C-alpha positions in Angstrom: 0.0 0.0 0.0 1.1 3.6 -0.5 3.7 4.9 -3.0 7.2 6.1 -2.3 9.4 8.0 -4.8 12.6 9.9 -4.0 15.3 11.4 -6.2 18.8 12.6 -5.8 20.9 13.7 -8.8 21.8 16.5 -11.1 18.4 17.3 -12.4 15.3 19.0 -10.9 13.6 16.6 -8.5 10.1 18.0 -8.5 9.0 16.8 -12.0 10.5 13.4 -11.3 8.6 13.1 -8.0 5.3 14.3 -9.3 5.5 12.0 -12.3 6.4 9.1 -10.1 3.6 9.8 -7.7 1.0 9.9 -10.5 2.2 6.5 -11.7 2.1 5.1 -8.1 -1.2 6.6 -7.2 -3.0 3.3 -7.8 -1.2 2.1 -4.6 -2.9 4.7 -2.5 -4.7 8.0 -3.1 -6.0 9.3 0.2 -3.4 12.0 0.5 0.0 13.0 -0.9 3.1 15.0 0.1 6.6 16.1 -0.9 9.7 17.3 0.9 12.6 19.1 -0.8 16.0 20.2 0.4 16.7 23.6 -1.2 18.4 26.1 1.1 16.5 24.5 3.9 13.8 21.8 4.3 10.5 22.4 2.7 7.4 20.2 3.1 4.0 20.2 1.4 1.2 17.9 2.3 -2.4 17.6 1.0 -5.5 15.5 1.3 -6.8 14.0 -1.9 -5.2 13.0 -5.2 -1.7 13.8 -6.4 -3.1 16.6 -8.6 -3.9 18.6 -5.5 -0.3 18.4 -4.3 0.9 19.3 -7.8 -1.2 22.5 -7.6 0.1 23.4 -4.2 3.8 23.1 -5.2 3.5 24.5 -8.7 5.4 27.7 -9.0 6.8 27.5 -5.5 10.6 28.1 -5.8 11.1 26.3 -2.5 10.4 23.1 -4.3 13.2 23.6 -6.8 16.0 21.3 -5.9 17.9 18.1 -6.8 17.1 16.1 -3.6 13.5 15.3 -2.6 11.1 12.6 -1.3 7.4 12.2 -2.0 4.5 9.9 -1.0 1.0 9.0 -1.9 -0.9 7.4 1.0 -3.4 4.7 1.7 -4.4 5.3 5.3 -3.6 2.8 8.0 -2.8 4.5 11.3 -4.9 7.7 11.6 -7.6 9.1 9.3 -7.3 10.9 6.1 -6.0 14.3 7.2 -3.2 16.6 6.2 -1.5 16.1 9.6 -1.4 12.3 8.9 -0.1 12.7 5.4 3.5 12.0 4.6 6.3 13.2 4.7 6.7 13.4 8.5 9.5 15.4 10.2 11.2 15.4 13.5 10.1 17.9 16.1 11.9 20.7 18.0 13.2 18.3 20.7 15.7 16.9 18.2 15.5 19.7 15.6 17.7 18.1 13.0 15.5 18.7 10.1 14.9 15.0 9.5 12.0 14.1 7.1 10.7 10.6 6.2 8.2 8.8 4.0 7.1 5.3 4.9 5.2 2.3 3.6 4.2 -0.5 6.0 3.3 -0.7 9.7 5.4 -0.3 12.8 3.9 -2.9 15.1 5.6 -1.7 18.3 4.9 2.0 17.6 2.9 2.4 20.8 5.8 1.4 23.0 8.2 3.6 21.0 5.8 6.5 21.2 5.6 6.2 25.0 9.4 6.2 25.1 9.7 9.3 22.9 7.0 11.2 24.9 9.0 10.6 28.0 11.9 12.1 26.2 9.9 15.2 25.5 9.0 14.7 21.9 5.7 16.2 20.6 3.5 14.4 18.1 1.3 16.1 15.6 -0.2 13.0 13.9 -1.8 9.7 14.7 0.6 7.7 12.5 3.2 5.1 13.3 5.4 6.8 10.8 5.9 9.9 12.9 7.1 7.7 15.7 9.9 6.4 13.5 10.8 9.9 12.4 11.2 11.1 16.0 13.1 8.0 16.9 15.7 8.6 14.1 15.9 12.2 15.4 16.4 11.0 19.0 19.3 8.8 17.9 20.9 11.2 15.4 24.5 12.2 16.2 25.7 13.7 13.0 25.4 10.6 10.8 22.0 10.0 9.2 22.9 6.6 8.0 23.9 5.4 11.4 20.8 6.9 13.0 18.5 5.1 10.6 20.3 1.8 11.2 20.1 2.3 15.0 16.4 3.2 14.8 15.5 0.2 12.6 17.1 -2.1 15.2 14.3 -1.0 17.5 11.5 -1.5 15.1 9.1 -4.4 14.8 7.0 -4.7 11.7 7.3 -3.8 8.0 8.8 -0.8 6.4 10.0 0.8 3.3 11.4 4.2 4.0 13.2 7.2 2.3 14.9 9.7 4.7 16.8 12.9 4.3 18.2 15.5 6.8 18.6 19.2 6.5 22.1 18.9 8.1 23.2 16.4 5.4 21.8 18.0 2.2 23.7 15.6 -0.2 22.5 12.3 1.4 19.4 10.2 0.8 18.8 7.1 2.9 16.5 4.2 1.9 15.7 0.9 3.7 13.2 -1.9 3.7 11.8 -4.9 5.5 8.7 -6.7 4.3 7.7 -3.9 1.9 9.2 -3.4 -1.6 11.7 -0.7 -2.4 13.9 -0.3 -5.5 16.8 2.0 -6.5 16.9 3.0 -10.1 20.4 3.8 -11.3 20.3 6.5 -14.0 22.7 8.6 -16.0 21.8 11.8 -14.1 21.0 10.4 -10.6 19.1 7.8 -8.5 15.4 7.2 -8.1 14.1 5.3 -5.1 10.6 3.9 -5.5 8.2 1.3 -4.1 7.3 0.2 -7.6 9.2 0.1 -10.9 6.5 2.1 -12.6 7.9 5.3 -11.0 11.3 4.5 -12.4 10.4 3.5 -16.0 11.2 6.3 -18.4 14.2 7.5 -16.4 16.3 4.3 -16.4 16.0 0.6 -17.0 18.6 -0.4 -14.4 17.4 -1.1 -10.9 18.6 -2.7 -7.7 16.0 -4.5 -5.5 16.9 -3.7 -1.8 17.0 -6.9 0.2 15.4 -7.4 3.6 16.9 -5.1 6.3 19.3 -3.5 3.9 20.0 0.3 4.1 21.1 2.3 1.1 23.1 5.5 1.4 22.8 7.4 -1.8 24.5 10.6 -2.8 24.4 12.5 -6.1 27.1 10.3 -7.5 27.3 7.1 -5.4 25.2 4.3 -4.0 26.3 2.0 -1.2 24.3 -0.6 0.7 24.8 -2.4 4.1 22.8 -4.4 6.5 21.6 -3.0 9.9 24.9 -3.9 11.5 26.7 -1.9 8.8 28.1 -5.0 7.0 28.5 -4.1 3.4 26.1 -5.7 0.9 26.7 -5.7 -2.8 23.6 -4.5 -4.7 22.6 -6.7 -7.7 21.5 -4.6 -10.7 18.9 -6.0 -13.2 17.1 -4.7 -16.2 13.5 -3.7 -15.9 11.1 -5.7 -18.0 8.4 -3.0 -17.8 8.3 -0.5 -20.7 6.8 2.9 -20.8 4.3 2.0 -23.4 2.9 -0.8 -21.2 1.9 1.6 -18.4 0.5 4.4 -20.6 -3.2 4.6 -21.0 -3.1 4.9 -24.8 -6.5 5.2 -26.5 -8.5 3.6 -23.7 -10.7 5.6 -21.4 -9.6 3.7 -18.3 -6.7 1.4 -17.3 -9.2 -1.3 -16.3 -10.8 -1.4 -19.8 -7.3 -1.3 -21.4 -6.3 -4.3 -19.3 -9.5 -6.3 -20.0 -8.9 -5.8 -23.7 -5.2 -6.7 -23.3 -6.2 -10.2 -22.0 -6.0 -12.1 -25.3 -2.5 -10.9 -25.9 -1.5 -11.2 -22.3 -2.5 -14.9 -22.3 -0.6 -15.5 -25.5 2.5 -14.0 -23.9 1.9 -16.1 -20.8 1.8 -19.3 -22.9 4.6 -18.4 -25.3 7.6 -20.7 -25.0 5.9 -22.8 -22.3 3.3 -24.8 -24.2 4.1 -27.1 -27.1 0.8 -28.8 -28.1 2.3 -30.7 -31.0 4.6 -32.7 -28.6 2.3 -32.5 -25.6 5.0 -30.6 -23.6 4.8 -28.0 -20.8 8.0 -26.2 -20.1 8.1 -24.3 -16.8 11.7 -23.3 -16.4 11.2 -21.9 -12.9 10.2 -25.4 -11.6 12.9 -27.4 -13.4 15.1 -27.8 -10.3 12.2 -29.2 -8.3 10.5 -31.4 -10.9 11.1 -34.7 -9.1 10.0 -33.3 -5.8 6.9 -31.8 -7.3 5.9 -35.1 -9.0 6.3 -36.9 -5.7 4.3 -34.3 -3.8 1.4 -35.5 -1.7 -0.5 -32.3 -1.1 -0.6 -28.9 -2.7 -1.8 -25.8 -0.9 -2.5 -22.5 -2.7 -2.3 -19.3 -0.6 -3.7 -16.0 -1.6 -6.0 -13.1 -0.8 -8.9 -11.7 -2.7 -8.7 -12.3 -6.4 -5.5 -14.3 -6.0 -7.3 -16.7 -3.6 -10.0 -17.3 -6.2 -7.3 -18.1 -8.7 -5.8 -20.5 -6.1 -9.2 -22.2 -5.7 -9.2 -22.9 -9.4 -5.7 -24.2 -9.0 -7.0 -26.6 -6.3 -9.7 -27.9 -8.7 -7.2 -28.2 -11.6 -4.5 -30.0 -9.6 -7.0 -32.5 -8.2 -8.7 -33.0 -11.6 -5.7 -33.1 -13.9 -2.8 -34.2 -11.6 -4.9 -36.2 -9.0 -3.0 -34.7 -6.1 -4.9 -33.6 -3.0 -5.1 -29.8 -3.1 -6.6 -27.0 -1.2 -6.8 -23.2 -1.3 -6.6 -21.0 1.8 -6.6 -17.4 2.9 -2.9 -16.7 3.5 -4.0 -14.5 6.5 -5.7 -17.5 8.2 -3.1 -20.1 7.2 -0.4 -18.5 9.2 -2.3 -18.2 12.4 -4.1 -21.5 12.6 -1.2 -23.8 13.3 -1.3 -25.4 9.8 -0.3 -29.1 9.4 2.6 -29.4 7.0 3.4 -33.0 6.2 6.2 -34.5 4.1 5.5 -33.9 0.5 3.5 -30.6 1.0 4.0 -27.9 -1.6 2.7 -24.4 -0.8 2.1 -22.1 -3.7 1.9 -18.3 -3.2 -0.4 -16.6 -5.6 -0.1 -12.8 -6.0 -0.1 -10.2 -8.6 2.4 -7.9 -7.0 4.6 -10.5 -5.3 4.5 -8.2 -2.2 1.2 -9.2 -0.5 2.0 -9.1 3.2 -0.3 -11.9 4.3 0.9 -14.2 1.5 4.5 -13.5 2.3 3.9 -14.3 6.0 2.0 -17.5 5.0 4.8 -18.9 2.8 7.4 -17.9 5.4 5.4 -20.1 7.9 5.1 -22.9 5.4 8.9 -22.8 4.6 9.8 -22.8 8.3 7.7 -26.0 8.7 9.5 -27.8 5.9 7.2 -27.2 2.9 8.5 -26.6 -0.6 7.3 -23.1 -1.5 6.6 -21.8 -5.0 5.4 -18.5 -6.4 2.9 -17.5 -9.1 3.4 -13.8 -9.4 3.5 -11.1 -12.0 6.1 -8.6 -10.8 9.7 -9.7 -11.6 12.1 -9.3 -8.7 9.4 -8.9 -6.1 9.6 -10.4 -2.6 7.7 -13.7 -3.2 10.0 -15.0 -6.0 13.0 -13.9 -4.0 11.7 -15.7 -0.9 10.6 -18.9 -2.6 13.4 -19.3 -5.2 11.1 -21.3 -7.5 7.9 -20.6 -9.3 6.3 -19.2 -12.5 6.0 -15.6 -13.6 2.6 -14.6 -15.1 4.2 -12.5 -17.8 0.9 -10.6 -18.5 2.5 -7.2 -18.3 2.0 -4.5 -15.7 -1.5 -4.0 -14.2 -2.4 -0.5 -13.1 -6.1 -0.8 -12.5 -6.7 -1.5 -8.8 -9.3 -4.3 -9.6 -7.3 -7.2 -11.0 -8.3 -8.5 -14.4 -5.5 -9.8 -16.7 -3.5 -10.8 -13.7 -6.4 -13.1 -12.6 -6.4 -14.7 -16.0 -2.7 -15.0 -15.9 -2.8 -16.8 -12.5 -5.5 -19.2 -13.7 -3.5 -19.9 -16.9 -0.3 -20.6 -14.9 -2.3 -22.8 -12.5 -3.6 -24.7 -15.6 -0.1 -25.2 -17.0 1.1 -26.2 -13.5 -1.6 -28.9 -13.2 -0.9 -30.2 -16.7 2.8 -30.2 -15.9 2.2 -32.4 -12.9 -0.5 -34.5 -14.5 1.6 -35.4 -17.6 4.3 -36.7 -15.3 1.9 -38.7 -13.1 -1.0 -40.2 -15.1 -2.2 -38.1 -18.1 -1.6 -39.7 -21.5 0.1 -38.0 -24.3 -3.2 -37.7 -26.1 -5.0 -36.2 -23.2 -2.3 -33.7 -22.6 -2.0 -32.7 -26.2 -5.7 -32.2 -26.6 -5.9 -29.9 -23.5 -2.8 -27.9 -24.6 -4.4 -27.3 -28.1 -7.5 -26.1 -26.4 -5.4 -23.9 -24.1 -3.6 -22.4 -27.0 -7.0 -21.5 -28.5 -8.1 -19.5 -25.5 -6.7 -16.1 -26.6 -8.7 -16.2 -29.9 -11.8 -17.2 -28.0 -11.2 -14.2 -25.6 -11.2 -11.9 -28.6 -14.7 -13.3 -29.4 -16.0 -12.7 -25.9 -14.9 -9.1 -26.0 -17.1 -8.4 -29.0 -20.1 -8.5 -26.5 -19.0 -5.4 -24.7 -21.9 -3.2 -25.9 -24.5 -5.9 -25.0 -23.0 -6.2 -21.5 -23.2 -2.4 -21.1 -26.9 -2.5 -21.9 -27.5 -5.2 -19.2 -25.6 -3.0 -16.7 -27.9 -0.1 -17.6 -31.0 -2.3 -16.8 -29.7 -3.7 -13.5 -27.0 -1.4 -12.2 -29.4 0.5 -10.0 -30.1 -2.6 -7.9 -28.1 -2.8 -4.6 -28.0 -6.5 -4.0 -26.8 -9.2 -6.4 -26.1 -12.9 -6.3 -23.5 -14.8 -8.4 -23.9 -18.5 -8.7 -21.7 -21.2 -10.2 -20.9 -24.9 -9.8 -17.6 -26.8 -10.1 -15.0 -24.8 -11.9 -17.4 -21.9 -12.2 -17.9 -21.5 -8.5 -14.6 -19.5 -8.0 -15.7 -17.5 -11.1 -18.9 -16.6 -9.3 -16.8 -15.4 -6.3 -14.5 -13.3 -8.5 -17.4 -11.8 -10.4 -19.1 -10.8 -7.2 -15.8 -9.3 -5.9 -15.4 -7.2 -9.0 -18.9 -5.8 -8.7 -18.3 -5.0 -5.0 -14.9 -3.4 -5.6 -15.9 -1.1 -8.4 -19.6 -0.3 -8.1 -19.9 -0.6 -4.3 -23.0 -2.9 -4.9 -23.4 -5.6 -2.3 -22.8 -8.9 -4.1 -22.4 -12.5 -2.9 -20.8 -15.3 -4.8 -21.6 -18.9 -3.9 -22.0 -22.4 -5.2 -25.4 -22.6 -7.0 -26.5 -25.5 -4.8 -25.8 -23.5 -1.6 -28.4 -20.8 -2.6 -31.4 -22.8 -1.3 -29.7 -23.4 2.1 -30.4 -19.9 3.2 -29.5 -17.2 0.7 -32.6 -17.9 -1.4 -34.5 -15.8 1.2 -32.8 -12.7 -0.2 -34.3 -13.1 -3.6 -37.2 -10.7 -4.3 -38.8 -9.3 -7.5 -36.2 -8.1 -9.9 -33.1 -9.0 -7.9 -30.2 -9.6 -10.3 -28.8 -13.1 -10.1 -25.8 -13.9 -12.3 -25.5 -17.6 -13.1 -22.5 -19.2 -14.9 -24.3 -21.9 -16.9 -22.0 -23.2 -19.5 -22.4 -26.7 -20.9 -20.5 -28.9 -18.6 -20.9 -31.9 -16.2 -23.3 -29.9 -14.0 -25.3 -28.1 -16.6 -28.6 -29.7 -15.9 -28.3 -29.0 -12.2 -27.5 -25.3 -12.9 -30.7 -25.1 -15.0 -32.6 -26.3 -12.0 -31.0 -23.6 -9.9 -32.1 -21.0 -12.5 -35.7 -22.2 -12.2 -35.5 -21.8 -8.4 -34.5 -18.2 -8.9 -37.1 -17.4 -11.6 -39.9 -18.8 -9.4 -39.1 -16.2 -6.8 -39.0 -13.3 -9.2 -35.2 -13.0 -9.6 -33.8 -11.3 -12.7 -31.5 -14.0 -14.2 -28.4 -13.1 -16.2 -26.6 -16.1 -17.5 -23.1 -16.7 -18.9 -23.7 -19.6 -21.3 -22.0 -21.6 -24.1 -22.4 -20.3 -27.7 -25.2 -22.2 -29.5 -27.2 -22.9 -26.3 -30.7 -22.1 -27.5 -32.3 -23.8 -24.6 -31.1 -21.3 -22.0 -32.3 -18.3 -23.9 -35.9 -19.1 -22.9 -35.0 -19.5 -19.2 -33.2 -16.3 -18.4 -33.7 -12.5 -18.8 -30.3 -11.8 -20.4 -27.4 -14.0 -21.5 -23.7 -13.5 -22.3 -22.3 -16.2 -24.6 -18.8 -17.6 -24.5 -17.2 -20.0 -27.0 -17.2 -23.7 -26.0 -14.2 -25.0 -24.2 -13.2 -28.1 -22.1 -14.6 -27.7 -18.5 -11.2 -27.0 -16.9 -10.6 -24.1 -19.2 -14.0 -22.5 -19.1 -13.2 -20.0 -16.2 -10.7 -18.3 -18.6 -13.7 -17.3 -20.7 -16.6 -17.0 -18.3 -14.9 -14.4 -16.0 -14.5 -11.8 -18.8 -18.2 -10.9 -19.2 -18.3 -10.4 -15.4 -15.3 -8.1 -15.5 -17.0 -6.0 -18.1 -20.3 -6.0 -16.2 -18.6 -4.7 -13.1 -16.8 -2.0 -15.2 -19.9 -0.7 -16.8 -22.0 -0.8 -13.6 -19.3 1.3 -11.9 -19.2 3.8 -14.6 -23.0 4.1 -14.7 -22.9 4.8 -11.0 -20.3 7.5 -11.5 -17.4 5.8 -9.8 -13.7 5.9 -10.6 -13.1 2.4 -11.9 -9.3 2.6 -11.7 -9.2 3.9 -8.1 -12.1 2.5 -6.1 -12.6 4.0 -2.7 -10.7 2.5 0.3 -8.7 0.2 -2.0 -5.1 0.0 -3.2 -3.4 -2.2 -5.6 -0.7 -3.9 -3.5 -1.6 -4.8 0.0 1.8 -4.7 1.8 0.4 -4.5 5.4 -1.3 -7.3 7.4 
């Protein structure tokens, strides 16, 4: 959550900081702030979007300088106020002109606050971040780097920070634990950011800061060491994200752009990994563990939100295609319920960002208990792949819209390849594997067909978007699709929506159905098709307005429902890759018709890096 960008170099910092904040605003947009060293320390903070901060500093010569830090916030400790916005600075008790921006949560902030109050420090905000700022000020003795390292020794919790000090106008300090932070190395200076998107366009070379590593950066040098000041050699890599990929282009919103990118994203995800002619799946990130994976006795998928629903589909796929016991669990619950990890357990972390705090904690717990841990993530160089050391990247390109779309399809596609990879080595015949791989390769073209129904889906949203309660029903593989469809509608339109197995409806939720209540039913032709038709009848008999997602050519269902979105036919394990897309578009159009910002829904942020 939240976005950090800092710059030190030979160019003006303000445009770099503002541009970076705008690109990171999807990580948090409650408030924003900037601090600049320019003949003294100058700080500006605002409530609202980055554009409000831009208006405040525009034309103010105090914010001309070559060293600055900036932040866009998603509120955790303390409400959305200017006093709680970052950056935070030390008070008159220390008076060193120290200023800091922070992502994460300081878990022992209350004890540290009490300590600092007893030392005479005065607090102006409700945040845990201000506690860390004052602590660094309390420990400062002329060396900002040393003071930061000393303060971080006392901190429990997660942090990514950028710090500067009026008394050391040529020094920028950055550090991280449990929250991402990168250092971009450019021709004219260094950019520190919590996401590569703030760095793209300035340089393609970055160093990912490791856990509990502190970077001391000047205008012409960059040195890293751990908290005990033992030197660490930074490893530079080339960014895989390009500027074109994160630009909006001709689309009205990032979410719509990313929905329409899904056919090409899935082609990229499959490229070089699927060989239908020879019935081969090549997943290089798993090669060193192939034997261990084939012998595995249980596979656990961990995730949160959309990633969890992709993990649920992974569970179905692995049990169906590889015949290995599998389950999906909330990462946030897995860690705290004393999970049983037996020999042969594989735990798979599913995440778009690779930085989801709950998921990181879950795989850390699994690894400590002896499980083989893998990652299915989108962001190269993020924490999960560094922690697991094995896994598969989604390769669907950067996702800017807060509500995940193409990353979900990428996660399900990777889970499908993973299940086939295991199944072919255990019991699937060459013919079975080849047939499924051919069908998988055909999915991108079928996605193109689904997208042609956009205008029809918009008309359905017009008819039903005013209703405040919806149900989403599915069976088998399409049950997690119902959950994800309901989540999208909740996230974007703020409509109350529940997803559930279609058979579960009559065990209580059927009481909610009244005249005209929208009920979305995924009713493709599959092994449970007839049962789903019975569920539709149950809804109709109580006055519900039925919207079906059905298989092309299904004339029977047209007479049973009020509206229908058709998808091309596909084998049952692959149907979720198609059936989710109409529900993404339905949520998008419902949100627009209600006047909401589809790219930045209220109270949400893209990467949840706090527990």
